[in-house]
PQR file of N, CA, C, O and H, with PARSE charges and radii, in Angstrom:
ATOM      1  N   UNK A   1      24.082  -6.692 -30.105 -0.4000 1.5000
ATOM      2  CA  UNK A   1      24.064  -7.386 -31.387 -0.0000 2.0000
ATOM      3  C   UNK A   1      25.499  -7.635 -31.873  0.5500 1.7000
ATOM      4  O   UNK A   1      25.818  -8.718 -32.363 -0.5500 1.4000
ATOM      5  N   UNK A   2      26.341  -6.637 -31.732 -0.4000 1.5000
ATOM      6  CA  UNK A   2      27.724  -6.796 -32.180 -0.0000 2.0000
ATOM      7  C   UNK A   2      28.468  -7.851 -31.384  0.5500 1.7000
ATOM      8  O   UNK A   2      29.180  -8.679 -31.953 -0.5500 1.4000
ATOM      9  H   UNK A   2      26.082  -5.757 -31.334  0.4000 1.0000
ATOM     10  N   UNK A   3      28.307  -7.822 -30.083 -0.4000 1.5000
ATOM     11  CA  UNK A   3      28.991  -8.798 -29.227 -0.0000 2.0000
ATOM     12  C   UNK A   3      28.422 -10.199 -29.442  0.5500 1.7000
ATOM     13  O   UNK A   3      29.172 -11.175 -29.442 -0.5500 1.4000
ATOM     14  H   UNK A   3      27.728  -7.149 -29.621  0.4000 1.0000
ATOM     15  N   UNK A   4      27.118 -10.309 -29.624 -0.4000 1.5000
ATOM     16  CA  UNK A   4      26.494 -11.616 -29.845 -0.0000 2.0000
ATOM     17  C   UNK A   4      27.000 -12.298 -31.104  0.5500 1.7000
ATOM     18  O   UNK A   4      27.237 -13.506 -31.104 -0.5500 1.4000
ATOM     19  H   UNK A   4      26.509  -9.516 -29.624  0.4000 1.0000
ATOM     20  N   UNK A   5      27.168 -11.533 -32.181 -0.4000 1.5000
ATOM     21  CA  UNK A   5      27.691 -12.095 -33.428 -0.0000 2.0000
ATOM     22  C   UNK A   5      29.127 -12.563 -33.300  0.5500 1.7000
ATOM     23  O   UNK A   5      29.509 -13.590 -33.861 -0.5500 1.4000
ATOM     24  H   UNK A   5      26.976 -10.552 -32.181  0.4000 1.0000
ATOM     25  N   UNK A   6      29.922 -11.801 -32.558 -0.4000 1.5000
ATOM     26  CA  UNK A   6      31.320 -12.198 -32.354 -0.0000 2.0000
ATOM     27  C   UNK A   6      31.383 -13.473 -31.515  0.5500 1.7000
ATOM     28  O   UNK A   6      32.147 -14.387 -31.826 -0.5500 1.4000
ATOM     29  H   UNK A   6      29.612 -10.967 -32.103  0.4000 1.0000
ATOM     30  N   UNK A   7      30.582 -13.534 -30.452 -0.4000 1.5000
ATOM     31  CA  UNK A   7      30.563 -14.738 -29.599 -0.0000 2.0000
ATOM     32  C   UNK A   7      30.104 -15.946 -30.412  0.5500 1.7000
ATOM     33  O   UNK A   7      30.693 -17.022 -30.311 -0.5500 1.4000
ATOM     34  H   UNK A   7      29.962 -12.792 -30.199  0.4000 1.0000
ATOM     35  N   UNK A   8      29.053 -15.774 -31.218 -0.4000 1.5000
ATOM     36  CA  UNK A   8      28.577 -16.875 -32.061 -0.0000 2.0000
ATOM     37  C   UNK A   8      29.684 -17.350 -33.000  0.5500 1.7000
ATOM     38  O   UNK A   8      29.896 -18.554 -33.141 -0.5500 1.4000
ATOM     39  H   UNK A   8      28.574 -14.900 -31.299  0.4000 1.0000
ATOM     40  N   UNK A   9      30.383 -16.433 -33.634 -0.4000 1.5000
ATOM     41  CA  UNK A   9      31.465 -16.802 -34.544 -0.0000 2.0000
ATOM     42  C   UNK A   9      32.586 -17.552 -33.856  0.5500 1.7000
ATOM     43  O   UNK A   9      33.125 -18.515 -34.401 -0.5500 1.4000
ATOM     44  H   UNK A   9      30.211 -15.454 -33.519  0.4000 1.0000
ATOM     45  N   UNK A  10      32.937 -17.111 -32.663 -0.4000 1.5000
ATOM     46  CA  UNK A  10      34.000 -17.787 -31.914 -0.0000 2.0000
ATOM     47  C   UNK A  10      33.558 -19.196 -31.521  0.5500 1.7000
ATOM     48  O   UNK A  10      34.331 -20.147 -31.639 -0.5500 1.4000
ATOM     49  H   UNK A  10      32.500 -16.329 -32.220  0.4000 1.0000
ATOM     50  N   UNK A  11      32.318 -19.330 -31.056 -0.4000 1.5000
ATOM     51  CA  UNK A  11      31.811 -20.652 -30.659 -0.0000 2.0000
ATOM     52  C   UNK A  11      31.770 -21.594 -31.852  0.5500 1.7000
ATOM     53  O   UNK A  11      32.180 -22.749 -31.737 -0.5500 1.4000
ATOM     54  H   UNK A  11      31.690 -18.557 -30.960  0.4000 1.0000
ATOM     55  N   UNK A  12      31.285 -21.124 -32.990 -0.4000 1.5000
ATOM     56  CA  UNK A  12      31.223 -21.960 -34.195 -0.0000 2.0000
ATOM     57  C   UNK A  12      32.633 -22.367 -34.625  0.5500 1.7000
ATOM     58  O   UNK A  12      32.858 -23.509 -35.023 -0.5500 1.4000
ATOM     59  H   UNK A  12      30.952 -20.186 -33.083  0.4000 1.0000
ATOM     60  N   UNK A  13      33.566 -21.447 -34.545 -0.4000 1.5000
ATOM     61  CA  UNK A  13      34.944 -21.757 -34.931 -0.0000 2.0000
ATOM     62  C   UNK A  13      35.552 -22.798 -33.999  0.5500 1.7000
ATOM     63  O   UNK A  13      36.221 -23.726 -34.453 -0.5500 1.4000
ATOM     64  H   UNK A  13      33.383 -20.518 -34.221  0.4000 1.0000
ATOM     65  N   UNK A  14      35.320 -22.646 -32.694 -0.4000 1.5000
ATOM     66  CA  UNK A  14      35.867 -23.612 -31.738 -0.0000 2.0000
ATOM     67  C   UNK A  14      35.228 -24.989 -31.871  0.5500 1.7000
ATOM     68  O   UNK A  14      35.864 -25.995 -31.558 -0.5500 1.4000
ATOM     69  H   UNK A  14      34.775 -21.892 -32.325  0.4000 1.0000
ATOM     70  N   UNK A  15      33.982 -25.050 -32.330 -0.4000 1.5000
ATOM     71  CA  UNK A  15      33.304 -26.338 -32.509 -0.0000 2.0000
ATOM     72  C   UNK A  15      33.678 -27.007 -33.831  0.5500 1.7000
ATOM     73  O   UNK A  15      33.248 -28.133 -34.082 -0.5500 1.4000
ATOM     74  H   UNK A  15      33.465 -24.232 -32.585  0.4000 1.0000
ATOM     75  N   UNK A  16      34.449 -26.361 -34.664 -0.4000 1.5000
ATOM     76  CA  UNK A  16      34.894 -26.983 -35.903 -0.0000 2.0000
ATOM     77  C   UNK A  16      34.143 -26.526 -37.141  0.5500 1.7000
ATOM     78  O   UNK A  16      34.337 -27.093 -38.216 -0.5500 1.4000
ATOM     79  H   UNK A  16      34.798 -25.447 -34.460  0.4000 1.0000
ATOM     80  N   UNK A  17      33.308 -25.535 -37.022 -0.4000 1.5000
ATOM     81  CA  UNK A  17      32.590 -25.004 -38.175 -0.0000 2.0000
ATOM     82  C   UNK A  17      31.092 -25.142 -38.032  0.5500 1.7000
ATOM     83  O   UNK A  17      30.596 -25.769 -37.096 -0.5500 1.4000
ATOM     84  H   UNK A  17      33.151 -25.074 -36.149  0.4000 1.0000
ATOM     85  N   UNK A  18      30.378 -24.548 -38.972 -0.4000 1.5000
ATOM     86  CA  UNK A  18      28.916 -24.592 -38.972 -0.0000 2.0000
ATOM     87  C   UNK A  18      28.440 -25.754 -39.831  0.5500 1.7000
ATOM     88  O   UNK A  18      28.960 -25.963 -40.927 -0.5500 1.4000
ATOM     89  H   UNK A  18      30.781 -24.039 -39.733  0.4000 1.0000
ATOM     90  N   UNK A  19      27.455 -26.517 -39.348 -0.4000 1.5000
ATOM     91  CA  UNK A  19      26.956 -27.636 -40.153 -0.0000 2.0000
ATOM     92  C   UNK A  19      26.135 -27.136 -41.341  0.5500 1.7000
ATOM     93  O   UNK A  19      25.215 -26.335 -41.177 -0.5500 1.4000
ATOM     94  H   UNK A  19      27.033 -26.347 -38.458  0.4000 1.0000
ATOM     95  N   UNK A  20      26.470 -27.610 -42.519 -0.4000 1.5000
ATOM     96  CA  UNK A  20      25.763 -27.246 -43.751 -0.0000 2.0000
ATOM     97  C   UNK A  20      25.227 -28.538 -44.366  0.5500 1.7000
ATOM     98  O   UNK A  20      25.987 -29.480 -44.591 -0.5500 1.4000
ATOM     99  H   UNK A  20      27.217 -28.261 -42.652  0.4000 1.0000
ATOM    100  N   UNK A  21      23.922 -28.585 -44.638 -0.4000 1.5000
ATOM    101  CA  UNK A  21      23.335 -29.753 -45.297 -0.0000 2.0000
ATOM    102  C   UNK A  21      22.664 -29.317 -46.597  0.5500 1.7000
ATOM    103  O   UNK A  21      22.133 -28.211 -46.692 -0.5500 1.4000
ATOM    104  H   UNK A  21      23.304 -27.820 -44.456  0.4000 1.0000
ATOM    105  N   UNK A  22      22.695 -30.189 -47.585 -0.4000 1.5000
ATOM    106  CA  UNK A  22      22.053 -29.942 -48.872 -0.0000 2.0000
ATOM    107  C   UNK A  22      21.163 -31.142 -49.183  0.5500 1.7000
ATOM    108  O   UNK A  22      21.637 -32.277 -49.230 -0.5500 1.4000
ATOM    109  H   UNK A  22      23.127 -31.087 -47.507  0.4000 1.0000
ATOM    110  N   UNK A  23      19.889 -30.890 -49.392 -0.4000 1.5000
ATOM    111  CA  UNK A  23      18.922 -31.951 -49.738 -0.0000 2.0000
ATOM    112  C   UNK A  23      18.948 -33.115 -48.758  0.5500 1.7000
ATOM    113  O   UNK A  23      19.001 -34.272 -49.174 -0.5500 1.4000
ATOM    114  H   UNK A  23      19.504 -29.968 -49.354  0.4000 1.0000
ATOM    115  N   UNK A  24      18.913 -32.827 -47.480 -0.4000 1.5000
ATOM    116  CA  UNK A  24      18.913 -33.841 -46.420 -0.0000 2.0000
ATOM    117  C   UNK A  24      20.107 -34.790 -46.483  0.5500 1.7000
ATOM    118  O   UNK A  24      20.035 -35.915 -45.989 -0.5500 1.4000
ATOM    119  H   UNK A  24      18.871 -31.887 -47.142  0.4000 1.0000
ATOM    120  N   UNK A  25      21.182 -34.347 -47.078 -0.4000 1.5000
ATOM    121  CA  UNK A  25      22.395 -35.157 -47.145 -0.0000 2.0000
ATOM    122  C   UNK A  25      23.179 -35.054 -45.845  0.5500 1.7000
ATOM    123  O   UNK A  25      22.708 -34.449 -44.882 -0.5500 1.4000
ATOM    124  H   UNK A  25      21.240 -33.433 -47.479  0.4000 1.0000
ATOM    125  N   UNK A  26      24.353 -35.632 -45.812 -0.4000 1.5000
ATOM    126  CA  UNK A  26      25.169 -35.571 -44.595 -0.0000 2.0000
ATOM    127  C   UNK A  26      25.641 -34.137 -44.334  0.5500 1.7000
ATOM    128  O   UNK A  26      25.889 -33.368 -45.262 -0.5500 1.4000
ATOM    129  H   UNK A  26      24.735 -36.124 -46.594  0.4000 1.0000
ATOM    130  N   UNK A  27      25.756 -33.809 -43.074 -0.4000 1.5000
ATOM    131  CA  UNK A  27      26.215 -32.471 -42.696 -0.0000 2.0000
ATOM    132  C   UNK A  27      27.707 -32.341 -42.958  0.5500 1.7000
ATOM    133  O   UNK A  27      28.495 -33.220 -42.610 -0.5500 1.4000
ATOM    134  H   UNK A  27      25.555 -34.434 -42.320  0.4000 1.0000
ATOM    135  N   UNK A  28      28.070 -31.252 -43.564 -0.4000 1.5000
ATOM    136  CA  UNK A  28      29.485 -30.917 -43.758 -0.0000 2.0000
ATOM    137  C   UNK A  28      29.758 -29.670 -42.943  0.5500 1.7000
ATOM    138  O   UNK A  28      28.950 -28.741 -42.928 -0.5500 1.4000
ATOM    139  H   UNK A  28      27.429 -30.538 -43.846  0.4000 1.0000
ATOM    140  N   UNK A  29      30.863 -29.646 -42.283 -0.4000 1.5000
ATOM    141  CA  UNK A  29      31.188 -28.527 -41.406 -0.0000 2.0000
ATOM    142  C   UNK A  29      32.108 -27.553 -42.122  0.5500 1.7000
ATOM    143  O   UNK A  29      33.191 -27.912 -42.583 -0.5500 1.4000
ATOM    144  H   UNK A  29      31.519 -30.400 -42.295  0.4000 1.0000
ATOM    145  N   UNK A  30      31.649 -26.318 -42.202 -0.4000 1.5000
ATOM    146  CA  UNK A  30      32.400 -25.268 -42.891 -0.0000 2.0000
ATOM    147  C   UNK A  30      32.696 -24.138 -41.912  0.5500 1.7000
ATOM    148  O   UNK A  30      31.874 -23.813 -41.055 -0.5500 1.4000
ATOM    149  H   UNK A  30      30.768 -26.027 -41.828  0.4000 1.0000
ATOM    150  N   UNK A  31      33.867 -23.551 -42.047 -0.4000 1.5000
ATOM    151  CA  UNK A  31      34.220 -22.408 -41.218 -0.0000 2.0000
ATOM    152  C   UNK A  31      33.596 -21.151 -41.795  0.5500 1.7000
ATOM    153  O   UNK A  31      33.382 -21.049 -43.003 -0.5500 1.4000
ATOM    154  H   UNK A  31      34.535 -23.814 -42.743  0.4000 1.0000
ATOM    155  N   UNK A  32      33.308 -20.203 -40.929 -0.4000 1.5000
ATOM    156  CA  UNK A  32      32.743 -18.930 -41.361 -0.0000 2.0000
ATOM    157  C   UNK A  32      33.805 -18.166 -42.147  0.5500 1.7000
ATOM    158  O   UNK A  32      34.979 -18.155 -41.776 -0.5500 1.4000
ATOM    159  H   UNK A  32      33.482 -20.286 -39.948  0.4000 1.0000
ATOM    160  N   UNK A  33      33.393 -17.547 -43.203 -0.4000 1.5000
ATOM    161  CA  UNK A  33      34.341 -16.869 -44.083 -0.0000 2.0000
ATOM    162  C   UNK A  33      34.587 -15.417 -43.705  0.5500 1.7000
ATOM    163  O   UNK A  33      34.070 -14.912 -42.708 -0.5500 1.4000
ATOM    164  H   UNK A  33      32.439 -17.556 -43.505  0.4000 1.0000
ATOM    165  N   UNK A  34      35.385 -14.771 -44.525 -0.4000 1.5000
ATOM    166  CA  UNK A  34      35.741 -13.365 -44.318 -0.0000 2.0000
ATOM    167  C   UNK A  34      34.501 -12.477 -44.321  0.5500 1.7000
ATOM    168  O   UNK A  34      34.427 -11.519 -43.550 -0.5500 1.4000
ATOM    169  H   UNK A  34      35.804 -15.181 -45.334  0.4000 1.0000
ATOM    170  N   UNK A  35      33.532 -12.781 -45.174 -0.4000 1.5000
ATOM    171  CA  UNK A  35      32.327 -11.964 -45.270 -0.0000 2.0000
ATOM    172  C   UNK A  35      31.552 -11.922 -43.963  0.5500 1.7000
ATOM    173  O   UNK A  35      31.052 -10.868 -43.573 -0.5500 1.4000
ATOM    174  H   UNK A  35      33.593 -13.559 -45.800  0.4000 1.0000
ATOM    175  N   UNK A  36      31.449 -13.057 -43.285 -0.4000 1.5000
ATOM    176  CA  UNK A  36      30.751 -13.086 -41.999 -0.0000 2.0000
ATOM    177  C   UNK A  36      31.459 -12.206 -40.990  0.5500 1.7000
ATOM    178  O   UNK A  36      30.817 -11.420 -40.294 -0.5500 1.4000
ATOM    179  H   UNK A  36      31.855 -13.913 -43.602  0.4000 1.0000
ATOM    180  N   UNK A  37      32.777 -12.327 -40.900 -0.4000 1.5000
ATOM    181  CA  UNK A  37      33.525 -11.551 -39.914 -0.0000 2.0000
ATOM    182  C   UNK A  37      33.468 -10.065 -40.214  0.5500 1.7000
ATOM    183  O   UNK A  37      33.390  -9.260 -39.286 -0.5500 1.4000
ATOM    184  H   UNK A  37      33.299 -12.966 -41.466  0.4000 1.0000
ATOM    185  N   UNK A  38      33.505  -9.676 -41.484 -0.4000 1.5000
ATOM    186  CA  UNK A  38      33.380  -8.260 -41.842 -0.0000 2.0000
ATOM    187  C   UNK A  38      31.999  -7.737 -41.459  0.5500 1.7000
ATOM    188  O   UNK A  38      31.875  -6.627 -40.943 -0.5500 1.4000
ATOM    189  H   UNK A  38      33.569 -10.330 -42.238  0.4000 1.0000
ATOM    190  N   UNK A  39      30.966  -8.530 -41.709 -0.4000 1.5000
ATOM    191  CA  UNK A  39      29.592  -8.146 -41.383 -0.0000 2.0000
ATOM    192  C   UNK A  39      29.419  -7.984 -39.878  0.5500 1.7000
ATOM    193  O   UNK A  39      28.833  -7.000 -39.427 -0.5500 1.4000
ATOM    194  H   UNK A  39      31.066  -9.432 -42.128  0.4000 1.0000
ATOM    195  N   UNK A  40      29.919  -8.933 -39.100 -0.4000 1.5000
ATOM    196  CA  UNK A  40      29.788  -8.881 -37.646 -0.0000 2.0000
ATOM    197  C   UNK A  40      30.609  -7.739 -37.060  0.5500 1.7000
ATOM    198  O   UNK A  40      30.152  -7.060 -36.141 -0.5500 1.4000
ATOM    199  H   UNK A  40      30.395  -9.733 -39.466  0.4000 1.0000
ATOM    200  N   UNK A  41      31.805  -7.521 -37.574 -0.4000 1.5000
ATOM    201  CA  UNK A  41      32.620  -6.431 -37.054 -0.0000 2.0000
ATOM    202  C   UNK A  41      32.013  -5.073 -37.374  0.5500 1.7000
ATOM    203  O   UNK A  41      32.241  -4.111 -36.640 -0.5500 1.4000
ATOM    204  H   UNK A  41      32.177  -8.073 -38.320  0.4000 1.0000
ATOM    205  N   UNK A  42      31.244  -4.973 -38.458 -0.4000 1.5000
ATOM    206  CA  UNK A  42      30.560  -3.706 -38.735 -0.0000 2.0000
ATOM    207  C   UNK A  42      29.503  -3.433 -37.667  0.5500 1.7000
ATOM    208  O   UNK A  42      29.324  -2.287 -37.254 -0.5500 1.4000
ATOM    209  H   UNK A  42      31.059  -5.754 -39.054  0.4000 1.0000
ATOM    210  N   UNK A  43      28.795  -4.486 -37.214 -0.4000 1.5000
ATOM    211  CA  UNK A  43      27.841  -4.312 -36.110 -0.0000 2.0000
ATOM    212  C   UNK A  43      28.565  -3.867 -34.841  0.5500 1.7000
ATOM    213  O   UNK A  43      28.086  -2.995 -34.117 -0.5500 1.4000
ATOM    214  H   UNK A  43      28.940  -5.417 -37.551  0.4000 1.0000
ATOM    215  N   UNK A  44      29.704  -4.466 -34.583 -0.4000 1.5000
ATOM    216  CA  UNK A  44      30.458  -4.117 -33.380 -0.0000 2.0000
ATOM    217  C   UNK A  44      30.929  -2.669 -33.442  0.5500 1.7000
ATOM    218  O   UNK A  44      30.896  -1.971 -32.429 -0.5500 1.4000
ATOM    219  H   UNK A  44      30.093  -5.175 -35.171  0.4000 1.0000
ATOM    220  N   UNK A  45      31.364  -2.206 -34.600 -0.4000 1.5000
ATOM    221  CA  UNK A  45      31.805  -0.810 -34.743 -0.0000 2.0000
ATOM    222  C   UNK A  45      30.656   0.159 -34.510  0.5500 1.7000
ATOM    223  O   UNK A  45      30.834   1.179 -33.845 -0.5500 1.4000
ATOM    224  H   UNK A  45      31.391  -2.773 -35.424  0.4000 1.0000
ATOM    225  N   UNK A  46      29.488  -0.142 -35.044 -0.4000 1.5000
ATOM    226  CA  UNK A  46      28.314   0.714 -34.827 -0.0000 2.0000
ATOM    227  C   UNK A  46      27.929   0.704 -33.354  0.5500 1.7000
ATOM    228  O   UNK A  46      27.591   1.751 -32.803 -0.5500 1.4000
ATOM    229  H   UNK A  46      29.343  -0.971 -35.584  0.4000 1.0000
ATOM    230  N   UNK A  47      27.971  -0.441 -32.715 -0.4000 1.5000
ATOM    231  CA  UNK A  47      27.623  -0.521 -31.292 -0.0000 2.0000
ATOM    232  C   UNK A  47      28.580   0.317 -30.448  0.5500 1.7000
ATOM    233  O   UNK A  47      28.148   1.010 -29.526 -0.5500 1.4000
ATOM    234  H   UNK A  47      28.246  -1.292 -33.163  0.4000 1.0000
ATOM    235  N   UNK A  48      29.864   0.259 -30.753 -0.4000 1.5000
ATOM    236  CA  UNK A  48      30.853   1.049 -30.004 -0.0000 2.0000
ATOM    237  C   UNK A  48      30.629   2.540 -30.247  0.5500 1.7000
ATOM    238  O   UNK A  48      30.771   3.342 -29.324 -0.5500 1.4000
ATOM    239  H   UNK A  48      30.215  -0.304 -31.501  0.4000 1.0000
ATOM    240  N   UNK A  49      30.284   2.918 -31.471 -0.4000 1.5000
ATOM    241  CA  UNK A  49      30.055   4.326 -31.785 -0.0000 2.0000
ATOM    242  C   UNK A  49      28.792   4.866 -31.107  0.5500 1.7000
ATOM    243  O   UNK A  49      28.755   6.034 -30.721 -0.5500 1.4000
ATOM    244  H   UNK A  49      30.170   2.266 -32.220  0.4000 1.0000
ATOM    245  N   UNK A  50      27.768   4.039 -30.960 -0.4000 1.5000
ATOM    246  CA  UNK A  50      26.522   4.484 -30.347 -0.0000 2.0000
ATOM    247  C   UNK A  50      26.527   4.412 -28.824  0.5500 1.7000
ATOM    248  O   UNK A  50      25.674   5.016 -28.174 -0.5500 1.4000
ATOM    249  H   UNK A  50      27.798   3.090 -31.274  0.4000 1.0000
ATOM    250  N   UNK A  51      27.464   3.690 -28.259 -0.4000 1.5000
ATOM    251  CA  UNK A  51      27.494   3.499 -26.816 -0.0000 2.0000
ATOM    252  C   UNK A  51      27.618   4.818 -26.044  0.5500 1.7000
ATOM    253  O   UNK A  51      26.841   5.024 -25.111 -0.5500 1.4000
ATOM    254  H   UNK A  51      28.157   3.200 -28.787  0.4000 1.0000
ATOM    255  N   UNK A  52      28.556   5.731 -26.380 -0.4000 1.5000
ATOM    256  CA  UNK A  52      28.625   6.990 -25.641 -0.0000 2.0000
ATOM    257  C   UNK A  52      27.343   7.813 -25.770  0.5500 1.7000
ATOM    258  O   UNK A  52      26.941   8.482 -24.818 -0.5500 1.4000
ATOM    259  H   UNK A  52      29.187   5.564 -27.138  0.4000 1.0000
ATOM    260  N   UNK A  53      26.713   7.770 -26.915 -0.4000 1.5000
ATOM    261  CA  UNK A  53      25.469   8.524 -27.103 -0.0000 2.0000
ATOM    262  C   UNK A  53      24.369   7.984 -26.201  0.5500 1.7000
ATOM    263  O   UNK A  53      23.584   8.750 -25.642 -0.5500 1.4000
ATOM    264  H   UNK A  53      27.040   7.226 -27.688  0.4000 1.0000
ATOM    265  N   UNK A  54      24.315   6.662 -26.062 -0.4000 1.5000
ATOM    266  CA  UNK A  54      23.315   6.050 -25.195 -0.0000 2.0000
ATOM    267  C   UNK A  54      23.534   6.431 -23.732  0.5500 1.7000
ATOM    268  O   UNK A  54      22.578   6.559 -22.967 -0.5500 1.4000
ATOM    269  H   UNK A  54      24.953   6.040 -26.517  0.4000 1.0000
ATOM    270  N   UNK A  55      24.768   6.605 -23.360 -0.4000 1.5000
ATOM    271  CA  UNK A  55      25.089   6.932 -21.972 -0.0000 2.0000
ATOM    272  C   UNK A  55      25.020   8.431 -21.705  0.5500 1.7000
ATOM    273  O   UNK A  55      25.332   8.875 -20.599 -0.5500 1.4000
ATOM    274  H   UNK A  55      25.544   6.501 -23.982  0.4000 1.0000
ATOM    275  N   UNK A  56      24.614   9.220 -22.704 -0.4000 1.5000
ATOM    276  CA  UNK A  56      24.448  10.649 -22.504 -0.0000 2.0000
ATOM    277  C   UNK A  56      25.706  11.466 -22.596  0.5500 1.7000
ATOM    278  O   UNK A  56      25.706  12.636 -22.210 -0.5500 1.4000
ATOM    279  H   UNK A  56      24.361   8.860 -23.601  0.4000 1.0000
ATOM    280  N   UNK A  57      26.791  10.885 -23.098 -0.4000 1.5000
ATOM    281  CA  UNK A  57      28.063  11.601 -23.177 -0.0000 2.0000
ATOM    282  C   UNK A  57      28.217  12.377 -24.471  0.5500 1.7000
ATOM    283  O   UNK A  57      29.023  13.305 -24.546 -0.5500 1.4000
ATOM    284  H   UNK A  57      26.791   9.936 -23.411  0.4000 1.0000
ATOM    285  N   UNK A  58      27.469  12.014 -25.470 -0.4000 1.5000
ATOM    286  CA  UNK A  58      27.564  12.693 -26.756 -0.0000 2.0000
ATOM    287  C   UNK A  58      26.147  12.978 -27.246  0.5500 1.7000
ATOM    288  O   UNK A  58      25.196  12.301 -26.855 -0.5500 1.4000
ATOM    289  H   UNK A  58      26.815  11.261 -25.408  0.4000 1.0000
ATOM    290  N   UNK A  59      26.022  13.960 -28.084 -0.4000 1.5000
ATOM    291  CA  UNK A  59      24.720  14.306 -28.629 -0.0000 2.0000
ATOM    292  C   UNK A  59      24.741  14.169 -30.135  0.5500 1.7000
ATOM    293  O   UNK A  59      25.789  14.283 -30.770 -0.5500 1.4000
ATOM    294  H   UNK A  59      26.795  14.510 -28.401  0.4000 1.0000
ATOM    295  N   UNK A  60      23.589  13.927 -30.690 -0.4000 1.5000
ATOM    296  CA  UNK A  60      23.469  13.857 -32.154 -0.0000 2.0000
ATOM    297  C   UNK A  60      23.460  15.275 -32.685  0.5500 1.7000
ATOM    298  O   UNK A  60      22.874  16.184 -32.096 -0.5500 1.4000
ATOM    299  H   UNK A  60      22.737  13.834 -30.174  0.4000 1.0000
ATOM    300  N   UNK A  61      24.119  15.432 -33.800 -0.4000 1.5000
ATOM    301  CA  UNK A  61      23.990  16.744 -34.396 -0.0000 2.0000
ATOM    302  C   UNK A  61      25.251  17.283 -34.843  0.5500 1.7000
ATOM    303  O   UNK A  61      25.295  18.394 -35.371 -0.5500 1.4000
ATOM    304  H   UNK A  61      24.595  14.694 -34.278  0.4000 1.0000
TER
END
């Protein structure tokens, strides 16, 4: 999940932004803001923290 969000953000940024439409009007392309990147990086941090536990290297407790 963490890696997927980062890849999506990079792809959207390289394509010039995400298309936003209001009331079937013309699409305007906007770049993802700081909030999106903070949200996605939080997923990535949790994924990195849980990875050793999944591989049996760390235990809960």
